[in-house]
C-alpha positions as CSV (number, residue, x, y, z in Angstrom):
1,M,149.7,120.1,36.7
2,P,149.4,124.1,37.8
3,G,147.9,126.5,35.4
4,S,144.8,128.2,34.4
5,V,144.2,125.8,31.5
6,P,142.5,122.3,32.3
7,P,145.1,119.7,31.2
8,P,143.6,117.5,28.0
9,A,142.5,114.0,28.2
10,A,144.9,111.3,28.6
11,A,143.7,110.1,25.1
12,D,144.4,113.6,23.7
13,V,147.5,113.6,25.5
14,E,148.7,110.5,23.9
15,D,147.7,111.5,20.4
16,A,149.4,114.8,20.4
17,A,152.8,113.2,21.5
18,S,152.4,110.6,18.6
19,P,153.9,112.6,15.4
20,V,151.7,110.2,13.0
21,P,148.3,109.5,13.0
22,V,147.4,106.2,14.9
23,S,144.3,105.2,13.4
24,G,143.0,104.5,9.6
25,P,144.4,102.5,7.1
26,A,147.7,104.1,6.8
27,H,148.3,103.5,10.0
28,L,147.2,99.8,10.2
29,L,149.6,99.0,7.0
30,R,152.7,101.1,8.9
31,V,152.3,98.7,12.1
32,T,151.8,96.1,9.9
33,L,154.9,96.8,8.1
34,L,156.7,97.2,11.2
35,M,155.8,93.9,12.5
36,A,156.3,92.1,9.5
37,G,159.7,93.5,9.5
38,S,160.3,92.6,13.2
39,C,159.8,88.6,12.4
40,L,162.1,88.8,9.7
41,P,165.5,87.9,12.2
42,I,162.8,85.1,13.7
43,L,162.4,83.8,10.2
44,G,166.5,83.4,10.1
45,A,166.5,81.8,13.0
46,V,164.2,78.9,12.6
47,L,163.3,78.6,9.0
48,I,165.5,76.1,8.5
49,A,165.8,74.1,11.6
50,P,163.7,71.4,10.1
51,V,165.9,70.4,7.1
52,L,169.3,70.5,9.0
53,P,169.3,66.8,8.9
54,K,169.3,67.1,5.2
55,M,171.7,69.2,5.0
56,Q,174.0,67.2,7.1
57,D,173.3,64.7,4.6
58,H,174.2,66.5,1.6
59,F,177.4,68.0,2.9
60,A,178.3,64.6,4.7
61,S,181.8,64.3,2.7
62,T,182.3,67.5,4.1
63,P,184.9,67.9,6.7
64,G,183.8,68.9,10.0
65,A,180.1,69.0,8.4
66,K,178.7,67.9,11.8
67,A,179.6,71.1,13.4
68,L,179.3,73.5,10.5
69,V,175.6,72.7,9.4
70,P,173.9,73.7,12.9
71,L,176.3,76.8,12.9
72,A,174.4,77.6,9.5
73,L,171.5,78.0,12.2
74,T,172.9,79.7,14.7
75,V,175.5,81.9,13.3
76,P,172.8,85.3,11.9
77,A,172.0,85.5,15.8
78,L,175.8,86.0,16.6
79,S,176.1,88.1,13.9
80,L,172.9,90.0,15.0
81,A,174.3,90.4,18.6
82,L,177.7,91.4,17.4
83,L,176.6,93.9,14.9
84,A,173.5,95.6,16.3
85,P,175.4,98.5,18.5
86,F,177.1,99.5,14.7
87,A,173.7,99.1,13.1
88,G,172.4,101.8,15.8
89,V,175.4,104.1,15.3
90,I,174.2,103.9,11.0
91,V,170.5,104.2,12.1
92,D,171.2,107.6,13.8
93,R,173.4,109.0,10.8
94,L,171.9,107.7,8.0
95,G,168.0,108.1,9.0
96,R,165.5,105.0,10.2
97,K,163.7,104.3,6.9
98,R,166.6,104.4,4.4
99,L,168.5,101.7,6.4
100,L,165.7,99.8,6.6
101,I,164.8,99.6,3.0
102,V,168.2,98.7,1.6
103,A,168.7,95.9,4.8
104,T,165.5,94.5,3.8
105,V,166.6,94.2,0.4
106,L,169.7,92.4,1.0
107,Y,168.4,90.2,3.4
108,A,166.2,88.5,0.3
109,V,169.7,88.7,-1.7
110,F,171.6,86.9,1.3
111,G,169.1,84.9,2.7
112,T,168.1,83.1,-1.0
113,A,172.1,82.6,-1.5
114,P,172.2,79.0,-0.4
115,L,170.0,78.2,-3.6
116,W,172.5,79.2,-5.7
117,L,175.7,78.0,-3.4
118,D,177.0,74.6,-3.3
119,S,180.0,74.8,-0.5
120,L,179.0,74.7,3.3
121,G,181.3,77.3,3.5
122,A,179.7,80.0,1.1
123,V,176.7,79.0,2.9
124,I,177.5,79.9,6.5
125,A,179.0,82.7,4.6
126,S,176.0,83.5,3.8
127,R,174.1,83.2,6.6
128,A,176.5,85.5,8.8
129,L,175.4,88.1,6.1
130,V,171.8,87.3,6.9
131,G,172.6,88.0,10.0
132,V,173.9,91.5,9.3
133,A,170.9,92.4,7.5
134,E,168.9,91.4,10.6
135,A,171.2,93.5,13.0
136,A,169.8,96.3,11.0
137,I,166.4,95.6,10.1
138,M,165.3,94.8,13.8
139,T,167.0,97.9,15.2
140,C,165.6,100.0,12.2
141,C,162.0,98.8,13.5
142,T,162.3,98.9,17.0
143,T,163.6,102.5,16.4
144,L,160.8,103.6,14.4
145,I,158.2,102.2,16.8
146,G,159.7,104.7,19.3
147,D,160.0,107.2,16.9
148,Y,156.4,106.9,15.6
149,Y,154.8,106.3,19.2
150,S,154.7,107.6,22.6
151,G,153.2,106.7,26.1
152,H,150.8,103.4,26.1
153,R,151.1,103.5,22.5
154,R,154.5,102.8,22.4
155,V,154.2,100.0,25.0
156,K,151.5,98.3,23.0
157,Y,153.0,98.3,19.5
158,L,156.3,97.0,21.7
159,A,154.2,94.0,23.2
160,L,152.5,93.4,19.9
161,Q,156.4,92.8,18.7
162,T,156.8,90.0,21.2
163,M,153.5,88.5,20.3
164,C,154.0,88.9,16.8
165,A,158.0,87.0,16.9
166,S,156.5,84.6,18.9
167,A,154.0,83.2,17.2
168,S,155.6,83.5,14.0
169,A,158.0,81.3,15.4
170,T,155.8,78.7,15.1
171,V,154.7,79.4,11.8
172,F,158.2,79.6,10.4
173,F,158.9,76.3,11.7
174,V,156.1,74.8,10.6
175,L,156.7,76.1,6.6
176,G,160.3,75.3,6.6
177,G,159.3,71.4,7.5
178,A,156.6,71.3,4.8
179,M,159.0,72.9,2.5
180,G,162.0,71.0,3.2
181,A,160.0,67.8,2.4
182,A,160.8,69.1,-1.1
183,G,164.8,69.3,-0.5
184,W,166.7,71.3,2.1
185,K,167.3,74.2,-0.3
186,V,163.8,74.7,-1.1
187,P,162.9,76.9,2.5
188,F,165.4,79.1,1.4
189,W,163.0,80.6,-1.1
190,V,161.1,82.5,1.8
191,Y,163.6,84.8,2.4
192,A,162.3,86.7,-1.0
193,V,159.2,87.8,0.6
194,S,161.3,90.7,2.1
195,L,161.7,92.0,-1.7
196,V,157.8,92.5,-1.2
197,L,158.1,94.8,2.1
198,A,160.9,96.8,0.7
199,P,158.9,98.7,-1.4
200,L,155.5,98.9,0.6
201,M,158.5,100.3,3.4
202,A,159.4,103.0,1.3
203,S,156.2,104.2,0.4
204,A,154.2,103.5,3.6
205,L,156.9,104.5,6.2
206,P,157.2,108.7,7.2
207,S,160.4,109.4,8.1
208,P,160.1,110.5,11.6
209,A,160.8,114.0,12.6
210,G,163.6,114.6,15.6
211,R,162.5,115.0,18.6
212,A,164.4,115.8,21.5
213,T,162.9,113.4,24.1
214,T,160.9,110.3,24.3
215,D,157.5,110.6,26.0
216,E,157.6,114.0,26.8
217,T,157.0,114.1,30.3
218,P,157.5,117.8,32.0
219,A,160.6,117.1,33.0
220,E,161.9,115.9,29.8
221,A,160.0,118.6,28.1
222,A,162.1,121.1,29.8
223,G,165.0,119.5,27.9
224,H,163.4,120.4,24.5
225,G,166.4,121.9,22.6
226,V,169.1,120.7,24.7
227,R,171.7,117.8,23.7
228,R,171.8,115.6,26.5
229,S,174.8,113.3,26.5
230,F,174.0,109.5,26.0
231,P,172.7,108.1,28.8
232,R,175.7,104.7,28.9
233,R,174.9,104.2,33.1
234,Q,171.4,103.8,32.7
235,L,171.5,101.9,29.7
236,A,174.3,99.8,30.4
237,G,171.4,98.7,33.6
238,I,169.1,97.8,31.7
239,C,171.4,96.0,29.0
240,A,173.0,93.9,31.8
241,L,169.3,93.2,32.7
242,T,168.4,92.5,29.4
243,F,171.3,89.9,28.7
244,F,170.5,87.7,31.6
245,G,166.4,88.3,30.3
246,A,167.3,86.6,27.4
247,M,168.9,83.3,28.8
248,V,165.4,83.4,30.7
249,F,163.4,84.0,28.0
250,Y,164.8,81.5,25.2
251,T,165.5,78.6,28.0
252,V,162.1,77.1,27.3
253,P,162.0,77.4,23.9
254,V,165.4,76.1,23.4
255,E,165.5,73.2,26.3
256,M,161.4,71.7,26.4
257,A,162.3,69.0,23.9
258,Y,165.2,67.7,26.2
259,L,163.5,68.1,29.6
260,L,160.6,66.1,28.3
261,D,162.9,63.8,26.8
262,D,164.7,63.0,30.2
263,L,161.3,62.7,31.5
264,G,160.6,59.7,29.1
265,V,158.5,61.9,26.5
266,E,159.8,60.5,23.0
267,S,156.6,61.4,21.2
268,S,157.6,64.2,18.6
269,G,153.9,65.1,18.7
270,V,153.5,65.9,22.4
271,I,157.2,67.8,22.5
272,G,155.2,69.8,19.8
273,L,152.1,70.2,21.4
274,A,154.0,71.1,25.0
275,T,156.0,73.9,22.8
276,A,153.0,75.3,21.4
277,I,151.4,75.9,24.8
278,A,154.2,77.5,26.0
279,S,154.5,79.8,23.3
280,A,150.9,80.6,23.3
281,A,151.4,81.4,27.2
282,T,154.5,84.0,26.0
283,V,151.8,85.6,23.8
284,G,149.5,85.9,26.5
285,G,152.1,87.2,29.0
286,A,152.6,90.3,26.4
287,I,149.0,90.8,25.8
288,T,148.5,91.0,29.5
289,F,151.7,93.5,29.8
290,A,150.0,95.6,27.0
291,R,147.2,95.6,28.7
292,L,148.2,96.8,32.6
293,K,149.1,100.2,31.4
294,R,151.8,101.0,34.1
295,A,155.5,102.1,34.0
296,P,157.7,99.0,33.3
297,D,160.3,99.8,35.8
298,P,158.1,99.1,38.9
299,M,156.7,95.9,37.1
300,L,160.4,94.1,36.6
301,P,160.7,92.4,40.4
302,A,157.0,91.1,40.0
303,V,157.9,89.7,36.3
304,F,161.3,88.2,37.1
305,A,159.4,86.8,40.0
306,V,157.1,84.9,38.0
307,C,159.9,83.3,36.0
308,A,161.2,82.4,38.8
309,A,158.7,80.7,40.0
310,G,157.9,78.9,36.5
311,F,161.7,77.6,36.9
312,G,161.1,76.6,40.2
313,V,157.6,74.1,38.8
314,M,159.5,72.8,36.0
315,F,162.6,71.6,38.2
316,L,160.3,70.2,40.9
317,A,158.4,68.2,37.8
318,G,158.2,64.5,38.3
319,G,156.0,64.6,34.9
320,A,155.2,66.2,31.8
321,P,151.9,68.0,32.6
322,L,153.6,69.7,35.7
323,L,156.6,70.4,33.5
324,V,154.2,71.7,31.1
325,V,152.3,73.6,33.8
326,G,156.0,75.2,34.9
327,A,156.4,76.1,31.7
328,V,153.4,78.1,31.2
329,I,154.1,80.1,34.3
330,N,157.5,80.6,33.2
331,C,156.2,82.0,29.6
332,L,153.8,84.4,30.9
333,G,156.6,85.9,32.9
334,T,158.8,86.0,29.6
335,G,156.0,87.7,27.6
336,M,155.7,90.3,30.2
337,L,159.4,90.5,30.1
338,L,160.9,91.0,26.9
339,P,158.5,94.5,26.2
340,A,159.2,95.9,29.6
341,L,162.8,95.7,29.1
342,L,162.4,97.4,25.8
343,T,160.3,99.8,26.6
344,S,162.4,100.6,29.9
345,A,165.4,101.3,27.5
346,M,163.2,103.1,25.2
347,S,162.5,105.6,27.9
348,R,165.8,106.3,28.7
349,L,166.6,107.5,24.8
350,A,166.2,111.0,23.4
351,F,165.6,110.6,19.8
352,E,169.2,111.6,18.5
353,D,170.4,108.5,20.4
354,R,167.5,105.8,20.4
355,G,169.2,104.0,17.2
356,R,172.2,103.8,18.8
357,G,170.7,102.8,22.4
358,T,168.3,100.4,20.6
359,G,171.3,98.5,18.9
360,L,172.9,98.2,22.2
361,W,169.9,96.7,23.6
362,M,169.4,94.4,20.6
363,A,173.2,93.2,21.2
364,A,172.8,92.4,24.8
365,F,169.7,90.4,24.1
366,F,170.9,88.6,21.1
367,G,173.9,87.9,23.1
368,G,171.6,86.3,25.9
369,E,170.3,84.3,23.3
370,F,173.5,83.1,22.0
371,V,174.9,81.5,25.4
372,C,171.7,80.7,26.7
373,P,172.6,76.9,25.8
374,L,175.9,77.2,26.8
375,V,174.9,78.4,30.4
376,L,172.6,75.8,31.0
377,L,175.1,73.3,29.6
378,A,177.6,74.6,32.2
379,G,174.7,74.3,34.7
380,E,174.0,70.9,33.7
381,S,177.8,69.4,34.0
382,A,178.0,71.0,37.6
383,V,174.9,69.7,38.8
384,R,174.3,66.7,36.8
385,S,170.7,67.3,35.2
386,L,169.1,70.0,32.9
387,A,166.2,70.1,35.2
388,G,168.5,71.2,38.0
389,A,170.5,73.8,35.6
390,V,167.2,75.0,35.3
391,G,166.6,75.5,39.2
392,L,170.0,77.1,39.2
393,L,168.7,79.6,36.8
394,G,165.4,80.4,38.3
395,V,167.6,81.0,41.7
396,A,169.3,83.7,39.7
397,A,165.9,85.1,38.5
398,A,164.9,85.2,42.1
399,L,167.5,87.1,43.1
400,V,167.5,89.3,40.9
401,A,163.9,90.2,41.2
402,A,164.8,90.6,45.1
403,G,167.6,93.1,44.3
404,L,165.7,95.3,41.9
405,W,162.4,95.2,44.6
406,A,164.9,96.4,47.2
407,A,166.5,99.1,44.9
408,S,162.9,100.4,44.2
409,R,162.5,100.5,47.9
410,R,165.7,102.3,48.4
411,R,165.0,105.0,45.9
412,P,163.7,108.3,47.8
413,T,159.8,108.6,47.2
414,A,159.8,112.4,46.2
415,V,162.0,111.4,43.3
416,A,160.3,108.2,42.5
417,P,159.3,108.2,38.8
418,R,155.3,108.4,37.7
419,P,154.1,107.3,34.5
420,S,153.4,110.4,32.0
421,P,149.7,110.7,31.5
422,E,149.6,109.1,28.4
423,Q,151.2,105.8,30.4
424,L,147.7,105.7,32.4
425,V,145.3,105.7,29.2
């Protein structure tokens, strides 16, 4: 940069750009609470999966129970997808911290409600309300990460969010199965953990101060004090990518057991081990993304290409070992994909729009999660095999990668975005 004052070290730039302390016990507690809050929607998605057969038996006399009981598992994700944009608007108007605390308390109220309910319809209604609370919690936690941190620290903590979500899914599945041995209602007690988190959030999370921009690059800094219009076109593009990316992200967790079954693997232990290995690869991908220390947009073509390569190996696999290899390759890609997409969205949002933008991103992601099995089912019907449907999704991912790469090549070099100093730390 021109001028007589030497630029500060990159680490100093990053520390200056962060409006909260980035070390010490208070920092550690703040990060822990944000990660714990981000795991609550994952708890809602998988905790009761192991007890669905027991729920099915309990409500066997209820008309339509065969279709309604699985809905109890999936309806929170649908609620989250539909309501996240509205949660984002409320976040920007009422404040992140206040809404997070209220939603965390309501999460416990709605989450434990099935302990006292005897009607399947009432249970499903309470699960839909859990999704409402999840929409607010996830939007607030992600928005606060964007508020508190910038540059590479933001990238690191968004990647950590992905890692925690992936790891917690396995933990909650095991916990739900263990507690479910005592009865199908017992796992719902776990939702009360949010009553412990709420007061800690109230005392440990600072209220973020408004900032006109996000990463404090020179071009953005010039706009301080200027109210920008909401970046609809830019965010529409990243949200469309996120909707597709969510289908890529959830294919292995949702379909791995069925793919193994098609190859003749029936042992639940082997299926569980294969899924755990793939989940570990997702965590590895998120760690890799955090360590690369590069701007997210230029990475997206390569990340989608890795996901496509993994799907290609899975399509060609004639046995379980090669299928697992393909799943690991794919999950390494998806572990990088989620934080790359989220960081890219964050970089387009000013402080006053960050809640709304994050809500739209969440809606795109969880909407893609919800339609993932439906899309693969349609593909399976078209090509007569689930592996073929996965192969088609791989082709689509490869085309997206090629399109993003071609678009990046067409951008004029003179105006190509470059990472800020803190992103190079």
